[in-house]
C-alpha positions, 0 to 999 in steps of 0.5 A: 788236766783237772777234768782228766784227773777228776775222771780218772779219780772217779774211774778208780773209785768206780772200779773199787766199788766193783771190787767191793761187790765182787769180793763181798757178794759174788766171791763164791758164785760163778762170776767170782770163781771165774774172775779169780779162777777158783774152785767152789771149795777154794771160794768157800774157804776164802769167802770171809777173807775176800769179804774183808778185802772187799770192805777195804776196797769200799773204804778206798772208793769212799775216800776217793769220792769224798776227795771229789766233793770235799772243800776247801780245794787244798783239803780236797787235793790232800785227800786225793793224793792220800787215797790215790797213794793208798790205792797205788800201794795196795796195787804194788803189794797185790802185784808183788804178793799175788800177781803182777797184773794187779799193778796194771788193773788196780794201780794203772788208773790210780797212777794216772789219776795221781799224775794228772792231779799233781800236774793240774795243781 
């Protein structure tokens, strides 16, 4: 269980690093516009907001990575739960405010990581 939990946390962190890159650096380019189905005008108008959003995704990734290397084990466990809950709450809000698919894409790995983390403890 611990190995699966660790892999799922690492996957969630890697995904949020990807979101950071997409939202901070690729947003207004062809790849960002394609992923988010935006016109060039929409992308330019929302570029600063997306960069801010990307930065927050980077903080989530950093916290998850920190939780994988932190010690003692009790502290690492608390960090894991805290940052996974943050990701899950962000996914729930994104699903409610933007589109339901966000809960699966962003929240799915975090929910599984949370469950496996709790079961492994």
